[in-house]
C-alpha positions as CSV (number, residue, x, y, z in Angstrom):
1,X,134.7,96.6,152.5
2,X,131.6,95.2,150.9
3,X,131.6,94.3,147.2
4,X,130.1,96.7,144.7
5,X,126.6,95.9,143.5
6,X,124.6,97.4,140.7
7,X,121.9,98.8,142.9
8,X,120.9,102.5,142.8
9,X,118.5,102.6,145.8
10,X,121.0,101.5,148.5
11,X,123.8,103.6,149.9
12,X,127.1,102.0,149.1
13,X,130.6,103.0,150.2
14,X,131.6,103.8,146.6
15,X,131.2,107.0,144.6
16,X,128.2,107.4,142.4
17,X,130.1,106.9,139.2
18,X,132.1,103.9,140.4
19,X,132.1,100.7,138.3
20,X,134.2,97.6,138.9
21,X,135.7,95.2,136.3
22,X,132.5,93.2,135.9
23,X,130.5,96.2,134.8
24,X,130.6,95.5,131.1
25,X,130.6,91.7,131.3
26,X,126.9,91.4,130.6
27,X,127.1,93.9,127.7
28,X,125.9,92.5,124.4
29,X,126.7,94.7,121.5
30,X,124.7,94.5,118.2
31,X,122.5,91.7,119.4
32,X,119.6,92.4,117.1
33,X,121.1,94.2,114.1
34,X,119.1,93.9,111.0
35,X,120.6,94.7,107.6
36,X,118.4,96.7,105.3
37,X,118.8,96.7,101.6
38,X,120.1,100.0,100.1
39,X,117.2,100.3,97.6
40,X,114.7,100.0,100.5
41,X,116.4,102.9,102.2
42,X,116.4,105.0,99.0
43,X,112.7,104.2,98.4
44,X,111.8,105.3,101.9
45,X,113.9,108.5,101.5
46,X,112.2,109.3,98.2
47,X,108.8,109.0,99.9
48,X,109.8,111.5,102.6
49,X,111.4,114.0,100.2
50,X,108.4,113.8,97.8
51,X,106.0,114.7,100.7
52,X,108.3,117.6,101.7
53,X,108.4,118.8,98.1
54,X,104.6,118.7,97.7
55,X,104.2,120.7,100.9
56,X,106.7,123.2,99.7
57,X,104.9,123.6,96.3
58,X,101.6,124.0,98.1
59,X,102.9,126.7,100.4
60,X,104.6,128.5,97.5
61,X,101.4,128.5,95.5
62,X,99.3,129.5,98.5
63,X,101.5,132.5,99.3
64,X,101.8,133.5,95.6
65,X,98.0,133.5,95.3
66,X,97.7,135.3,98.7
67,X,99.8,138.2,97.5
68,X,98.3,138.2,94.0
69,X,101.5,137.0,92.3
70,X,99.8,134.0,90.8
71,X,96.3,133.5,89.4
72,X,94.2,130.5,90.5
73,X,93.7,129.5,86.9
74,X,97.5,129.1,86.5
75,X,97.6,126.8,89.5
76,X,94.8,124.7,88.0
77,X,96.6,124.4,84.7
78,X,99.8,123.5,86.4
79,X,98.0,120.8,88.4
80,X,96.4,119.3,85.4
81,X,99.6,119.2,83.3
82,X,101.6,117.7,86.2
83,X,98.9,115.1,86.8
84,X,99.0,114.1,83.2
85,X,102.8,113.9,83.2
86,X,102.9,111.8,86.4
87,X,100.2,109.5,85.1
88,X,102.1,109.0,81.8
89,X,105.3,108.4,83.7
90,X,103.6,105.7,86.0
91,X,102.1,104.0,82.9
92,X,105.6,104.1,81.3
93,X,107.5,102.5,84.2
94,X,104.7,100.1,85.2
95,X,105.8,97.4,82.8
96,X,109.6,97.7,83.4
97,X,111.3,94.6,84.7
98,X,111.9,94.4,88.5
99,X,110.1,96.2,91.2
100,X,111.0,99.8,90.6
101,X,108.0,101.6,92.1
102,X,106.0,98.9,93.9
103,X,102.9,99.5,91.7
């Protein structure tokens, strides 16, 4: 019987799912694994969750105004107050030691 070869396009006298002992010899596990710092993962997760939260707030405000549950002036006041709060928070943490926010 001819030896098994790793070739799909030829008919071989073995079943389709047959593998011999040398099948996993060339397997290299975790050859290019890169370790990522935990704070980098947290920072990236915060960016994604922040964008999802902003989208959810926008949709909630849109539907509330669409069904007359919220006045547009209330939305503008909320936007201005939250912008002032966020600007103050960024100014507060800007001078903290370390790279907390990347600003």
